[in-house]
C-alpha positions in Angstrom: 26.2 -69.1 2.1 24.3 -68.0 -0.8 25.9 -66.3 -3.5 24.7 -62.3 -4.0 21.9 -61.7 -6.8 23.8 -60.1 -9.8 23.5 -56.5 -10.4 21.3 -55.4 -13.4 23.2 -54.6 -16.5 21.0 -51.5 -17.7 21.3 -48.2 -16.5 18.7 -46.3 -14.9 18.0 -42.9 -14.7 16.2 -41.3 -11.6 15.8 -37.9 -13.5 12.3 -37.4 -15.2 12.1 -37.7 -18.7 12.9 -34.9 -21.1 10.1 -32.5 -21.1 9.9 -29.8 -23.9 9.0 -26.4 -22.2 6.5 -24.7 -24.3 6.8 -21.1 -25.0 3.9 -18.9 -25.2 4.1 -15.5 -27.0 2.5 -12.9 -25.7 4.2 -10.2 -28.0 1.0 -9.3 -30.1 -1.2 -8.8 -27.2 -1.8 -5.3 -26.7 -1.1 -3.5 -23.4 -3.8 -1.9 -21.8 -3.7 2.0 -21.2 -3.0 2.3 -17.5 -2.9 6.1 -17.7 -6.8 6.7 -18.0 -8.4 9.9 -19.1 -7.8 12.9 -16.9 -11.6 12.9 -15.9 -11.2 9.1 -14.9 -8.3 10.2 -12.7 -10.2 12.9 -11.0 -13.0 11.0 -10.2 -11.0 8.4 -8.8 -9.1 10.9 -6.8 -12.4 12.4 -5.5 -13.6 9.0 -4.5 -10.6 8.2 -2.9 -10.4 11.4 -0.9 -13.9 10.9 0.1 -13.0 7.9 1.8 -9.9 8.8 3.5 -11.8 11.9 4.8 -14.3 9.4 6.4 -11.3 7.8 7.9 -9.9 11.3 9.2 -13.4 12.3 10.6 -13.6 8.9 12.7 -10.2 9.3 14.3 -10.9 13.0 15.2 -14.3 12.1 16.7 -12.3 9.1 18.8 -9.6 11.5 19.6 -12.3 14.3 21.0 -13.6 11.7 23.4 -10.7 10.6 24.9 -9.6 14.5 25.5 -6.6 14.7 22.8 -8.4 16.1 19.5 -6.4 15.9 16.6 -5.9 19.4 15.6 -5.0 20.8 12.2 -1.2 20.7 13.3 -1.4 17.2 14.1 -3.1 16.5 10.6 -0.7 18.3 8.7 2.1 15.9 10.5 0.3 13.1 9.7 -0.2 14.2 6.2 3.6 15.1 5.8 4.7 11.6 7.2 2.6 10.0 4.6 4.2 12.0 2.1 7.7 10.9 3.5 6.6 7.4 3.5 5.8 7.4 0.0 9.1 8.7 -0.8 10.6 6.1 0.9 11.7 8.3 3.8 11.9 7.6 7.9 8.5 9.1 9.2 8.9 8.4 13.0 10.4 12.0 13.7 7.1 13.5 12.5 4.9 11.4 14.6 6.8 11.7 17.8 5.3 13.1 20.6 3.8 12.8 24.0 2.4 8.6 24.4 -1.1 9.3 23.9 -0.9 12.0 21.3 1.6 9.7 19.4 -0.4 6.9 19.6 -3.2 8.8 18.1 -1.3 10.2 15.1 0.5 6.7 14.5 -3.2 4.7 14.4 -4.4 7.6 11.7 -1.1 7.2 9.8 -1.4 3.5 9.5 -5.1 3.4 9.0 -4.6 5.8 6.1 -1.7 4.1 4.8 -3.4 0.3 4.6 -6.7 1.6 2.9 -7.6 -1.3 0.6 -6.8 -0.5 -2.9 -4.1 2.5 -2.5 -1.1 0.1 -2.2 -1.0 -0.4 -6.0 -1.8 2.9 -6.6 1.4 5.0 -8.0 3.3 7.2 -5.8 2.7 10.4 -7.3 -1.1 9.8 -7.9 -1.0 9.0 -4.0 0.4 12.3 -2.8 -2.2 14.2 -5.1 -4.8 12.5 -3.2 -3.0 13.4 0.1 -2.9 17.1 -1.2 -6.7 17.2 -1.9 -7.4 15.4 1.4 -5.5 18.0 3.3 -7.4 20.8 1.7 -10.6 19.2 2.5 -9.9 18.7 6.2 -8.1 22.1 6.8 -10.2 24.3 9.1 -12.7 21.2 9.6 
């Protein structure tokens, strides 16, 4: 029988060698003004409301084609649900109706809620846009 090989005397470390982490100093960089001017916010709101109005028109046309129009009362329920959602509330009670009408409301609600670019918009500004949208489509 052969004798076992002697174990090495030096200690090995399986840890990575010590690395110094660089710390970057961003304290002197200015923060961009996110508030914008009132004119910029008004123009942004008009652009958003124009886009949202087109979505509402498409949904109303589709609903008329299948014989279940989205009347003003239904639209107000959708807008109320969007406001409640922006405040973190439960929207389901506002959208509950018989099956076809509920599905139409739910589809409009989701399409308005998921418009690209609105996800990062502050909730208060989103509610302002909803108010403007509601004024624009009421009676139309």
